C-alpha atoms as one frame of an Amber mdcrd trajectory, in Angstrom:
protein
  87.642 -36.451 121.528  90.093 -35.138 118.902  88.792 -32.910 116.122  89.245
 -34.452 112.678  89.894 -31.744 110.126  90.421 -32.725 106.541  92.002 -35.869
 105.227  90.264 -38.434 103.053  88.190 -39.948 105.862  87.289 -36.737 107.646
  86.351 -34.449 104.754  82.914 -33.090 105.567  82.548 -31.233 102.273  81.691
 -34.459 100.415  78.401 -34.781 102.268  77.282 -31.250 101.496  77.681 -31.399
  97.722  74.700 -32.725  95.809  75.264 -35.826  93.725  75.814 -35.096  90.027
  72.694 -35.372  87.881  72.765 -38.539  85.806  70.816 -38.365  82.558  68.589
 -41.441  82.509  66.924 -40.505  79.220  69.184 -41.506  76.323  67.242 -39.596
  73.649  69.586 -37.524  71.505  68.517 -33.987  70.625  69.882 -31.163  68.437
  73.722 -31.181  68.379  73.876 -34.626  70.030  72.686 -36.165  66.736  75.942
 -36.840  64.880  74.928 -38.897  61.845  75.245 -37.437  58.329  71.600 -38.032
  57.301  68.276 -38.439  59.093  64.716 -39.298  58.077  62.822 -36.149  59.086
  59.286 -35.679  60.352  58.307 -32.009  60.573  56.463 -30.221  63.398  53.074
 -30.994  61.763  53.843 -34.729  61.803  54.323 -34.970  58.028  57.167 -37.032
  56.600  59.764 -34.842  54.853  62.112 -37.666  53.838  65.852 -38.239  54.137
  67.757 -34.960  54.620  71.163 -33.996  55.960  71.407 -33.484  59.708  72.452
 -29.880  59.080  69.270 -29.237  57.021  67.117 -30.904  59.713  68.761 -28.724
  62.396  68.163 -25.613  60.286  64.448 -26.450  59.906  64.098 -27.121  63.640
  65.768 -23.789  64.473  63.463 -21.951  62.033  60.440 -23.562  63.682  61.808
 -22.580  67.123  61.787 -26.194  68.283  64.171 -29.089  68.881  65.318 -31.878
  66.580  64.632 -35.087  68.534  65.824 -38.570  67.558  62.751 -40.793  67.978
  64.025 -44.021  66.371  67.785 -44.376  66.777  67.904 -47.976  65.525  66.455
 -47.158  62.090  68.798 -46.550  59.130  68.942 -43.580  58.771  67.692 -42.589
  62.271  64.215 -41.039  62.406  64.153 -37.502  63.829  61.183 -35.287  64.548
  60.905 -31.548  64.996  59.130 -30.941  68.315  59.297 -29.203  71.677  61.527
 -31.631  73.608  60.482 -30.423  77.086  56.816 -30.973  76.224  57.611 -34.391
  74.714  59.530 -35.436  77.835  56.701 -34.263  80.131  54.042 -36.140  78.144
  56.218 -39.268  78.166  56.575 -39.100  81.977  52.794 -38.642  82.350  52.158
 -41.724  80.162  54.658 -43.789  82.178  53.121 -42.638  85.469  49.632 -43.615
  84.281  50.925 -47.004  83.118  52.497 -47.613  86.541  49.274 -46.557  88.255
  47.203 -49.022  86.245  49.721 -51.824  86.739  48.504 -54.607  89.010  50.927
 -55.784  91.678  50.424 -59.366  92.783  52.161 -60.314  95.981  52.972 -63.823
  97.118  51.854 -64.431 100.698  53.115 -67.453 102.592  51.151 -69.697 104.934
  53.119 -72.333 106.864  51.770 -75.699 107.911  53.148 -78.702 109.808  52.116
 -82.333 109.225  50.383 -82.345 112.617  48.530 -79.027 112.166  45.361 -79.270
 114.273  41.895 -78.634 112.781  41.451 -75.268 114.530  44.883 -74.047 113.394
  44.108 -75.369 109.921  40.850 -73.367 109.851  42.592 -70.161 111.000  45.300
 -70.526 108.353  42.663 -71.342 105.743  40.712 -68.159 106.632  43.807 -66.017
 106.131  44.534 -67.840 102.850  41.024 -67.123 101.612  41.424 -63.436 102.536
  44.729 -63.227 100.606  43.145 -64.891  97.574  40.117 -62.572  97.697  42.525
 -59.610  97.728  44.057 -61.006  94.519  47.361 -62.228  95.974  48.996 -65.588
  95.330  49.558 -67.851  98.327  52.535 -70.137  98.861  51.689 -73.034 101.176
  54.771 -74.373 102.919  54.661 -77.616 104.849  57.810 -78.209 106.927  58.900
 -81.590 108.244  61.043 -82.051 111.354  62.997 -85.133 112.343  61.134 -88.387
 111.805  58.175 -86.583 110.223  60.028 -87.026 106.903  58.961 -90.673 106.978
  55.306 -89.543 106.765  55.340 -87.347 103.677  51.994 -88.838 102.692  50.368
 -87.014 105.665  51.816 -83.733 104.414  50.568 -84.314 100.871  47.111 -85.205
 102.237  47.080 -81.921 104.214  47.982 -79.901 101.105  45.278 -81.766  99.166
  42.778 -80.651 101.857  43.988 -77.059 101.417  43.582 -77.324  97.644  40.015
 -78.614  97.970  39.117 -75.967 100.568  40.108 -73.062  98.304  38.998 -74.633
  94.989  36.137 -72.093  94.636  38.588 -69.134  94.874  41.838 -70.389  93.409
  43.641 -72.798  91.159  46.927 -74.563  91.844  49.731 -72.780  90.033  52.555
 -74.968  91.321  51.758 -78.525  92.345  53.139 -79.722  95.704  56.900 -80.143
  95.340  59.368 -81.559  97.878  62.425 -79.359  98.418  64.672 -80.618 101.197
  62.603 -80.896 104.368  59.578 -78.994 103.096  56.833 -79.320 100.519  55.639
 -76.155  98.792  52.529 -75.466  96.740  51.468 -72.168  95.150  47.825 -71.280
  94.575  46.721 -68.289  92.522  43.348 -66.542  92.545  40.941 -67.553  89.770
  39.894 -63.941  89.203  42.357 -61.130  88.553  43.094 -58.518  91.206  40.933
 -55.392  91.137  42.710 -52.065  90.503  42.083 -49.735  93.489
């Protein structure tokens, strides 16, 4: 096997270098603020008023803190004198807590056929009830094959049975709808999902 040294396809150095850090936070601080005037809030949280950017920078330097643009869309932009590292840390903590409290609802799918037997129906219904109790939505898919398309009424009757069987736990979010060779229905839990 020949040794590949160099060249665009064989350069091993590209894998060893870390990817450049991309700044995801677009908050401007200190010298990055390039407007002539800003509305300033001092380190105590009191409104100073509209001052030149140079004056705001001078005050921030005297306080030993950063000048941070907190409302870039305002005219003039609102800037606050604060410790930027501390501000960024507190912001990440708030976002992490918000993500932790966020409820994720998954959509589970249960597939039926027009000729689904009673035992199979009961097994699928048990798993549907478990999904709904866990707070997840359930998509019921009923697929037709061949000449079964002529008996769509049987499929709708089966989905009606499903709806009645889970009526105590869920409500229909999407009524049965024919799409090609299948009918789909989405049921959602009546109660909201519990946060673990």
